[in-house]
C-alpha positions as CSV (number, residue, x, y, z in Angstrom):
1,M,-3.0,34.7,-24.2
2,T,-2.1,36.6,-21.1
3,A,-2.7,35.2,-17.6
4,E,-5.0,38.0,-16.8
5,C,-7.1,37.2,-19.9
6,L,-7.3,33.5,-19.1
7,L,-8.2,34.0,-15.6
8,Q,-11.0,36.4,-16.5
9,E,-12.3,34.0,-19.1
10,A,-12.5,31.2,-16.2
11,Q,-14.4,33.5,-14.0
12,E,-16.8,34.3,-16.8
13,M,-17.6,30.6,-17.0
14,R,-18.0,30.1,-13.2
15,E,-21.6,29.3,-13.2
16,T,-21.2,26.3,-15.9
17,I,-18.3,24.9,-13.7
18,I,-20.5,25.0,-10.8
19,S,-23.3,23.5,-12.8
20,D,-21.0,20.6,-13.8
21,R,-19.8,20.2,-10.2
22,R,-23.2,20.0,-8.7
23,Y,-24.5,17.4,-11.3
24,L,-21.4,15.3,-10.5
25,H,-21.9,15.6,-6.9
26,T,-25.5,14.3,-7.0
27,H,-24.5,11.3,-9.2
28,P,-21.5,9.9,-7.5
29,G,-20.1,6.3,-8.0
30,T,-17.3,4.5,-6.5
31,G,-14.1,2.7,-8.0
32,F,-14.7,1.9,-11.5
33,A,-18.6,1.8,-11.3
34,I,-18.9,5.5,-12.1
35,K,-21.2,5.2,-15.5
36,D,-23.2,8.4,-14.9
37,T,-20.1,10.5,-14.3
38,V,-18.2,9.0,-17.4
39,E,-21.1,9.5,-19.6
40,Y,-21.5,13.2,-18.5
41,V,-18.0,14.0,-18.9
42,K,-17.9,12.3,-22.3
43,K,-21.0,14.2,-23.5
44,E,-19.7,17.5,-22.3
45,L,-16.2,16.9,-24.0
46,E,-17.9,15.9,-27.4
47,S,-20.0,19.0,-27.1
48,L,-17.0,21.1,-27.1
49,G,-15.4,19.4,-30.1
50,Y,-13.2,16.8,-28.4
51,E,-13.0,13.1,-29.3
52,P,-12.7,11.5,-26.0
53,K,-11.3,8.0,-25.9
54,E,-11.9,5.4,-23.4
55,C,-8.9,4.3,-21.6
56,G,-8.9,1.3,-19.2
57,K,-12.0,0.1,-17.3
58,A,-13.7,3.6,-16.9
59,G,-11.1,6.3,-17.7
60,L,-11.4,8.9,-20.5
61,I,-8.6,10.7,-22.2
62,A,-8.9,13.8,-24.6
63,L,-6.3,15.8,-26.5
64,A,-6.2,19.7,-26.9
65,G,-3.7,21.4,-29.2
66,G,-1.7,19.3,-31.6
67,K,-1.9,21.8,-34.2
68,K,1.7,22.9,-33.5
69,P,4.6,20.5,-33.0
70,G,5.9,20.2,-29.5
71,K,5.9,18.2,-26.2
72,V,3.0,16.6,-24.4
73,F,1.7,17.9,-20.9
74,M,-1.0,15.9,-19.2
75,I,-3.5,17.4,-16.6
76,R,-5.4,14.9,-14.4
77,A,-8.7,14.8,-12.7
78,D,-9.9,11.9,-10.6
79,M,-13.7,11.0,-10.8
80,D,-14.7,8.6,-8.1
81,A,-16.5,9.1,-4.8
82,L,-16.6,7.4,-1.5
83,P,-19.0,4.7,0.0
84,I,-20.1,7.4,2.5
85,H,-23.7,8.4,3.3
86,E,-23.7,12.4,3.0
87,E,-24.7,14.4,6.0
88,A,-23.5,17.8,4.6
89,E,-26.2,20.5,4.5
90,V,-26.2,21.4,0.7
91,E,-29.1,21.5,-1.7
92,F,-27.3,19.2,-4.1
93,A,-26.5,16.4,-1.5
94,S,-26.1,13.0,-2.8
95,T,-28.9,10.4,-2.1
96,N,-27.4,7.1,-3.2
97,G,-25.3,6.1,-0.3
98,C,-22.1,7.4,-2.0
99,M,-20.4,10.9,-1.5
100,H,-17.9,13.0,-3.2
101,A,-16.4,13.6,0.3
102,C,-12.8,13.9,-1.1
103,G,-13.7,16.7,-3.8
104,H,-13.2,14.5,-6.9
105,D,-16.4,16.1,-8.3
106,M,-14.5,19.5,-7.9
107,H,-11.4,18.2,-9.7
108,T,-13.6,16.8,-12.7
109,A,-15.5,20.0,-13.0
110,M,-12.3,22.0,-13.0
111,L,-10.8,19.8,-15.8
112,L,-14.0,20.2,-17.8
113,G,-13.6,24.0,-17.5
114,A,-10.0,23.8,-18.5
115,A,-11.0,22.0,-21.5
116,R,-13.2,24.8,-22.4
117,L,-10.3,27.2,-22.0
118,L,-8.0,25.0,-23.9
119,K,-10.5,24.7,-26.9
120,E,-10.8,28.4,-27.0
121,H,-7.0,28.8,-27.2
122,E,-6.2,25.7,-29.2
123,D,-4.3,27.5,-31.9
124,E,-1.9,28.8,-29.4
125,I,-0.9,25.6,-27.7
126,E,2.7,24.9,-28.6
127,G,2.3,21.1,-28.6
128,T,-0.4,18.9,-27.0
129,V,-2.2,19.0,-23.6
130,K,-3.6,15.6,-22.7
131,L,-6.8,15.3,-20.4
132,M,-6.8,12.6,-18.0
133,F,-10.2,11.7,-16.4
134,Q,-9.5,8.9,-14.0
135,P,-11.7,6.4,-12.0
136,A,-10.9,4.3,-8.9
137,E,-8.5,6.7,-7.2
138,E,-9.8,5.9,-3.7
139,I,-8.9,2.3,-4.2
140,F,-5.6,3.0,-5.7
141,E,-6.3,1.2,-8.9
142,G,-7.5,3.7,-11.6
143,S,-4.4,5.4,-12.6
144,H,-2.4,2.1,-12.8
145,D,-5.3,0.6,-14.9
146,M,-5.2,3.6,-17.2
147,I,-1.1,3.3,-17.5
148,E,-1.6,-0.2,-18.4
149,S,-4.0,0.6,-21.2
150,G,-1.7,3.1,-22.8
151,L,-2.4,6.5,-20.9
152,L,1.1,7.6,-21.4
153,D,1.5,6.9,-25.1
154,N,0.2,7.9,-28.2
155,P,1.0,10.6,-27.7
156,K,3.9,10.0,-25.3
157,V,3.4,12.3,-22.2
158,D,6.6,14.4,-21.1
159,A,5.3,15.9,-17.9
160,A,2.0,15.7,-15.8
161,L,0.3,17.8,-13.1
162,M,-2.6,17.0,-10.7
163,I,-4.6,19.4,-8.4
164,H,-6.2,18.4,-5.3
165,V,-8.8,20.5,-3.3
166,M,-8.4,20.7,0.6
167,A,-11.1,21.6,2.8
168,G,-10.4,23.2,6.2
169,M,-7.3,25.1,4.9
170,P,-6.5,28.5,6.5
171,F,-6.1,30.2,3.2
172,P,-8.6,32.0,0.9
173,A,-10.5,29.8,-1.6
174,G,-8.3,29.5,-4.7
175,T,-5.0,29.7,-3.0
176,V,-2.6,27.2,-4.6
177,I,0.3,25.5,-2.7
178,V,3.0,23.9,-5.1
179,S,4.6,20.7,-3.6
180,A,8.4,20.9,-3.0
181,P,10.4,18.5,-5.0
182,G,10.6,15.0,-3.7
183,V,7.9,12.8,-2.1
184,S,4.6,14.5,-1.1
185,A,2.5,11.6,-0.6
186,P,3.1,8.1,1.1
187,A,2.9,4.7,-0.4
188,A,0.1,2.6,0.6
189,D,-0.7,-0.9,1.1
190,Y,-4.0,-2.6,2.2
191,F,-3.8,-5.9,4.0
192,E,-6.0,-8.5,5.4
193,I,-5.0,-10.9,8.2
194,K,-7.0,-14.1,8.5
195,V,-6.6,-15.9,11.8
196,Q,-7.7,-19.5,11.6
197,G,-8.8,-21.3,14.8
198,K,-11.1,-23.9,15.7
199,G,-14.7,-23.1,16.6
200,C,-16.3,-24.7,19.7
201,H,-19.1,-24.1,22.3
202,G,-18.3,-20.9,24.5
203,S,-18.6,-23.1,27.6
204,M,-15.9,-25.3,26.5
205,P,-13.0,-23.1,25.1
206,N,-10.5,-25.9,25.9
207,T,-12.0,-28.0,23.0
208,G,-11.3,-25.3,20.4
209,I,-8.7,-22.8,19.4
210,D,-9.8,-19.2,19.7
211,P,-9.0,-17.0,16.7
212,L,-10.4,-13.8,18.4
213,N,-7.9,-14.2,21.3
214,A,-5.0,-14.7,18.8
215,A,-6.3,-11.6,16.8
216,A,-6.5,-9.4,19.7
217,H,-2.9,-10.1,20.8
218,I,-1.7,-9.7,17.1
219,L,-3.5,-6.3,16.9
220,I,-1.6,-5.2,20.1
221,A,1.8,-6.8,19.1
222,L,1.8,-4.9,15.6
223,Q,2.1,-1.6,17.6
224,E,5.5,-2.8,18.8
225,I,6.9,-2.5,15.3
226,H,6.5,1.3,15.0
227,A,7.3,1.8,18.8
228,R,10.6,-0.4,19.0
229,E,11.7,-1.3,15.4
230,L,11.6,1.9,13.4
231,A,13.9,4.9,13.9
232,M,12.6,8.3,14.8
233,G,12.9,9.7,11.2
234,D,11.1,6.5,9.7
235,Q,7.7,8.1,9.2
236,A,5.1,5.4,8.8
237,V,1.7,4.5,10.0
238,L,0.3,0.9,10.5
239,T,-3.6,0.8,11.0
240,I,-6.0,-1.8,11.7
241,G,-9.3,-0.7,10.7
242,T,-11.7,-3.6,10.8
243,M,-12.0,-6.8,12.9
244,H,-14.7,-9.3,12.2
245,A,-15.4,-12.8,13.7
246,G,-18.4,-14.9,14.9
247,N,-22.1,-14.4,14.9
248,A,-23.0,-15.9,18.3
249,A,-22.1,-14.8,21.9
250,N,-22.1,-18.2,23.2
251,A,-19.7,-19.7,20.6
252,I,-16.0,-19.4,19.8
253,P,-15.7,-18.7,16.1
254,D,-13.6,-20.7,13.5
255,T,-12.0,-17.6,12.1
256,A,-11.4,-13.9,12.7
257,T,-10.4,-11.5,10.1
258,M,-8.6,-8.0,10.4
259,G,-8.1,-5.5,7.7
260,G,-5.7,-2.5,7.8
261,S,-3.3,-0.4,5.8
262,I,0.4,0.9,6.0
263,R,1.6,4.2,4.9
264,T,5.4,4.8,4.2
265,F,7.4,7.5,2.7
266,D,10.2,5.2,1.5
267,E,10.4,1.8,-0.1
268,E,12.9,0.3,2.4
269,T,10.6,1.0,5.2
270,R,7.6,-0.1,3.2
271,T,9.2,-3.4,2.5
272,Y,10.4,-3.9,6.2
273,L,7.0,-3.1,7.6
274,K,5.3,-5.6,5.3
275,Q,7.7,-8.3,6.2
276,R,7.4,-7.8,9.9
277,L,3.7,-7.6,9.7
278,T,3.7,-11.0,8.2
279,E,6.2,-12.4,10.8
280,V,4.4,-10.9,13.8
281,S,1.2,-12.1,12.8
282,E,2.1,-15.7,12.0
283,G,4.3,-15.7,15.1
284,I,1.5,-14.6,17.6
285,A,-1.1,-16.8,16.1
286,Q,1.2,-19.7,16.4
287,S,1.9,-19.1,20.1
288,F,-2.0,-19.5,20.5
289,R,-2.1,-22.6,18.5
290,A,-3.8,-20.7,15.6
291,K,-2.6,-19.9,12.0
292,A,-2.5,-16.5,10.5
293,E,-2.4,-15.8,6.7
294,V,-1.6,-12.3,5.6
295,T,-2.4,-11.1,2.2
296,F,-1.7,-7.6,0.6
297,G,-4.3,-5.9,-1.7
298,S,-4.3,-2.8,-3.5
299,G,-1.8,-0.2,-3.0
300,C,0.4,2.5,-4.6
301,P,4.0,3.8,-4.5
302,T,5.1,7.3,-3.3
303,L,4.2,10.4,-5.0
304,V,7.4,12.0,-6.3
305,N,7.5,15.7,-7.4
306,D,9.9,16.6,-10.1
307,K,12.3,19.4,-9.2
308,D,12.1,21.2,-12.6
309,V,8.5,20.8,-13.1
310,S,7.9,22.1,-9.4
311,L,9.8,25.3,-10.1
312,S,8.3,26.0,-13.5
313,V,4.8,25.5,-12.2
314,E,5.5,27.7,-9.1
315,K,6.3,30.4,-11.5
316,Y,3.2,29.7,-13.8
317,V,0.7,29.9,-10.9
318,K,2.3,33.1,-9.5
319,E,1.9,34.7,-13.0
320,L,-1.7,33.6,-13.1
321,L,-2.9,34.2,-9.5
322,G,-0.5,36.7,-8.1
323,E,2.0,36.3,-5.2
324,G,-0.8,36.6,-2.7
325,K,-2.5,33.4,-3.8
326,A,0.3,31.1,-4.9
327,F,2.9,29.7,-2.6
328,S,5.6,27.2,-2.6
329,V,5.9,25.0,0.5
330,A,9.3,26.4,1.0
331,Q,7.8,30.0,1.2
332,L,5.1,29.2,3.7
333,N,7.8,27.5,5.9
334,A,9.8,30.7,5.9
335,L,6.7,32.8,6.5
336,G,6.0,30.7,9.6
337,G,3.0,28.7,8.0
338,G,2.8,26.4,10.8
339,G,5.3,23.9,9.8
340,T,3.5,23.4,6.5
341,S,5.1,20.5,4.7
342,S,4.8,18.9,1.2
343,K,4.2,15.5,3.0
344,A,0.5,14.7,3.5
345,A,-0.6,11.6,5.3
346,G,-3.1,10.6,2.6
347,S,-1.8,8.5,-0.3
348,E,-2.6,9.4,-3.8
349,D,-2.6,7.0,-6.9
350,F,-1.3,9.7,-9.3
351,A,2.0,8.4,-7.7
352,Y,1.9,5.8,-10.6
353,V,2.1,8.6,-13.2
354,S,4.8,10.3,-11.0
355,Q,6.9,7.2,-11.1
356,E,6.9,7.3,-15.0
357,V,7.0,11.0,-16.1
358,P,8.2,14.2,-14.3
359,S,5.1,15.2,-12.3
360,I,3.8,17.8,-9.7
361,M,1.0,17.8,-7.1
362,L,-0.8,21.1,-6.4
363,A,-3.1,21.8,-3.3
364,L,-5.9,24.2,-3.9
365,A,-7.5,25.7,-0.8
366,A,-11.3,25.0,-1.0
367,G,-12.8,26.1,2.4
368,Q,-11.6,28.1,5.4
369,P,-12.8,26.7,8.7
370,E,-13.9,30.1,9.9
371,K,-16.2,30.3,6.9
372,G,-18.1,27.2,7.8
373,Y,-15.7,24.5,6.0
374,Q,-14.4,23.0,9.2
375,Y,-15.1,19.3,8.3
376,P,-11.9,17.4,6.8
377,Q,-12.0,15.2,3.7
378,H,-13.6,11.8,4.0
379,H,-16.1,13.2,6.5
380,P,-19.7,12.9,5.8
381,M,-20.3,16.5,6.5
382,V,-17.4,17.9,4.6
383,K,-18.1,20.7,2.2
384,F,-16.1,22.5,-0.3
385,D,-15.9,26.3,-1.4
386,E,-17.1,26.6,-4.9
387,D,-15.2,29.9,-5.1
388,A,-12.2,27.8,-5.9
389,L,-13.5,26.2,-9.2
390,A,-12.9,28.8,-11.7
391,G,-9.4,29.6,-10.7
392,G,-8.7,25.8,-10.6
393,S,-9.8,25.4,-14.1
394,A,-7.4,28.4,-15.1
395,V,-4.5,26.8,-13.2
396,Y,-5.1,23.6,-15.1
397,A,-5.0,25.3,-18.4
398,Y,-2.4,28.0,-17.8
399,T,0.3,25.7,-16.4
400,A,-0.1,23.2,-19.3
401,M,0.1,25.9,-22.0
402,R,2.9,27.7,-20.2
403,W,5.0,24.5,-19.7
404,L,4.6,23.7,-23.4
405,E,5.5,27.1,-24.5
406,E,8.7,27.2,-22.4
407,H,9.6,23.6,-23.5
408,H,8.8,24.0,-27.1
């Protein structure tokens, strides 16, 4: 198998990959509730001769190769959408109130394309390629759930790769950017702050304890942590995204609830922020005679890119796509790529995999702003360039086969 031949084979199945993507786009689900997607992926894999196995609440795994002894390389696609009503002007728009606004339908379709390529070249695989189809990435629970259910065992995974499409990038569709060694996606923690007051009539505030007043002061006080307690190099974001209280304009409610998230690039800062979030919330509430309870929900650690895997994969994608469509972050920086960095603000629950086995995250350009792809990920009008699909499938398959070949 040559890189040129594999890329050509991927281009020949372009319409099939697009068809898969559009079906998945019109049948989105969120979290673990992705029954239509799982059934479609399972059916397609079985039609190719795979024996997909359920893994966790809604995950699927399948194996390619295994006819020759060798190591195991895993390639991953996430399958879940977001609870966003689609406003993008595409003929295959979702109508069920959910939307693939992060491009996970692209990932799933590309991995199905890779499954076809790998099946065609199964006798050439120097080891085993494990296909990981994952639910619940957007809520940072799917990867961990699959790991807990044996994802990385039987056979044991030696290295792993993920691809994420990116809209609004100033690169031709299909351009790949290989993350630099080290952290490329921050840890994430979701939290809720419940402020307990004492409800009363709006005309007699002295007879109650106003939780909204306390919550408002907590909201403002939390900004002090970043402004005065973190060093300039401590990259972190603390966001309050929701605030709910009361139903009547002439009544002081009993409770007020705020929800938010923390993003950090190292565990020490992560621990400190969580501690201070709790202390500030409880202390401010108490000063207003209320009580605050902070609870932390789902989250994920930092995504760490392995140095050896990063260097190997950079070489493979350049073999496949050519120097003009494959770059390392260091290259882009040297070329004056606008201060391009591996570090993205969005968290990624493939991080759980990266904490267990050597891993790499690739960014795949899927929409230039000047070509009408100006909206960012998670926007109700975001669109992705389907010209990236065939190349993405080839990248999945080729990097896996080449890594196994070189590490045989």
